N, C-alpha and C positions, 0 to 999 in steps of 0.2 A: 503493500500498498503505500502511496507517495501521499505528500501535500500539494494540492494546485493552489496558488495563490491568484486572484483574478480581481479585478476591481469591483468593488461595490460587495464582497463578500469572499471565504474560505470555502474552497472546496476540497474534497477529498475524493481521491482516485483512484481506482483500482490498478494495478500493475500488469496485469493483461490488458490488451488491447480491445477485447473485447468481453470486459469485464465490467460491473457495472458503475456507472459514474453518478456522485450524490453531491450537490451544490447544495450552499445555503448561503441564501440572499442575503443584503441587509436586510430585510424586512422582516427575515426569520421564516420565509417560504422555503419549505423544503422540496428541491426540483431532483424527482430519479429520472435521469434521461438514458434509459438500456430496458434491453431485455433481460428479464433476470429469470434464469432457468436452469434446471440440474446439469443441461448440457454446459449453457456459460458459464455455470460456477466451477464447471472441470476441464473447458478446453485447453486450459493451460498446462494440464498433467496430462492429455491425450497423447499417446502414441500412436504415431501411425502401422497399419499391418506390415508386416514383412510379407511379401508374395513369395509363396512356396514354402512358407513354414509348416504347411502341415503334407508335404510332397517327401516320401522315401526313395532314395535313390538306391536302385535295387545293382545296378553293374553299371559301371562305367570304363570300359572299353578303349577300343582305337579309334576311337569319335574324331578325336582332336587329329591323329594322323591321317585319317582318312578324310576330313573337312568335308563331308557333303554338300552339295549344293541340291538337286533335285530328288524328292523325298516323295514317294509311290506311298501313300496311306492306305492298307490294305483294308477290305471289308473287315466289320465289327465282328468277333469270337465271343459269344456270349457262355457263359458258364454255365446256364441248364436252361432246357427251352421253355421254362417257366418264368424268365426274367422278361418283361415289355418293355423295351429302350427304344428311345427316337433314333435307330441306329446313324441315318444319314444326318441326321443335326450332329450326331456325335463326330462323326468323320468330317465334318462343315467346321467342326469345333477344333479336331484336331490340328485341319489344315491352319485354322488362325493361329492355334498356338505356335505351331512351327514360323508362322510368318513374324511373329515376335520375336521369334530368336533369327532371324534373318536367313530362314530356308527357304527356299522355294519349292511349297506342293502340287505336285501332278493333279492336274483337273480329276476329282474321283470317276467323270464319264470315261474319260480316255484308259482310266486303271480299269474301272468296268468291262468294257470294249475289250480288253485283254485278257478278260476272264471268260469271255463269249457270252457275254452276256447282254450287251448293246447297252445303249443308250437310253432305251426306253424299256429294260428290264428291271424288275422291281427289285428293293433293295435286297443285297445280298448277306445272309448271317450265317454264321456257321457254329457248331458245339463242337466242343474238343474232340480230336479225335477225327475229324470229318476234314477233305485236303481235296479242294476241288484238282482235278487233273488236269485241268488248263492252266492252272496258276503257276507259271515259272518264274520268281524272283528274276529281273534284268530284262523280261523281254520290253521291256520301255524304254531300255539304258538308262535306269532311273539310278544315281550312287546310293541310295540306301531305301528302307522298306520301314514304313511305322506299321506295327501291327498292335490292335487295341485289344483290350480283352475286359470285359463287361461281366465283373463278379455280384454286383450288386447296384439297380438302379430304382429307388422306392420313391414315387412321387406323390403318396399317399395325401400329404398335406400340402402339394402344389396349388391347386385351386384356391387355398383358404388362406394358407400362410407364405407361397410362395418360395415352397424349401424343397428341397431333396437331398435324400440320404443315399451316396453313391458310393462306391468301393471301384476304382479301376487302373489297371495298369497296362502301360504301353512299354513296347523294346522296339528298338530301330536297329536292324540288323543290314549287313552286308549282303546285298546281292550276289555277287559273286561266292559269297560262302554262307549260304543261310543258314545252315545247319549250325555252324560254328557258335562262339560266344558274341554276344549281345554287342552292339558299338554304344548302348545306354540302353537304360530301363529305368522306369519309376513305378511307384505307387502311392496310391491315395485314396484314405479310408476317410471318410469325413461326410457331415451333415452341413448342407450350404443354404444359407438363410438370403434369400434376392429380395426382401421386403424393400430395402431402400434401394435397391439396385436396379429393379424391374417395377414399373409402374403398375399398378392393379389393373389400370385398362389396357395394357398392354397385354396382349391375351394371344392362344391359339400358337401357329408357329414361329411369330416373329420371338415371342415370349420366351417359346424353349429353346430356339437358337442363341438368345442373349445368354442365357443360361448356360448351354452348352460352352458356348465362347469363355465365360467368364472359369468354367470348371477347367477348362484347357489350359488356361493362360496360368491358371494356379499349378495346373499339373505340371506344364512345361518350363514353370521359372526357373527350375533347377537344371533345366538343359543348357549344355554350354554355347553360347552364341557364336555362329558361326564366324570364321576365320575369313571377311571381305580384301584382306590387305592381297592387292597385286603378287603374285609370286615371281621372286625375280628367274632370270634364265638359269637350266641348271648348267652348274660349274663344265666348261669347256665346249659348250654349247655355243656354237656362233646363233646369234638374232637374227631374224628375217630382216629382209629391208624392205 
């Protein structure tokens, strides 16, 4: 609290710029010039949430060495047939998460065409142990493939409270060695509350996509940012003119 002297009276000001300001005038009238609320009173101590705080990194392989650019987001894999999840929104959310880390996700329509489904095919989901024979990592000359495994996607309170309880794992693999160690893998298991982030009047597909984007931004927050530094010519190599 700091003392504020003004002509005509003595005032007391909060040390926080958003705090209440009280001035006593020469006539003794008390003037309250601020919004007083619990949020205001605690705003000075508010700490920004750290992105990726709830993300668990499971593997940190040769990602930095490979430094992939183009990433194919594979169809979503569901842990059980009982799970109901917006798979296309999830894939687009994963693309958004990759883009925030400077990777270039390949269009899901192009990926699905390579799987034999075509651009007009229904969304493809697979339960564990099911492999599509036509899927061969590297068909699109991608640098990496992102696999998404949904273990839980509970939207019981979505319509009422704008919240989701999800457990999702992602794995980035090298298409040249798809059965080898993951380039990077992470998992998130938590309840997301979107009450303040998504307006109640925002409904349907748009609201679901906003939620998926935020979930994957959180999940990808610990994915190393792609190195965009121009590579110098190899030693002994004569630069082209």
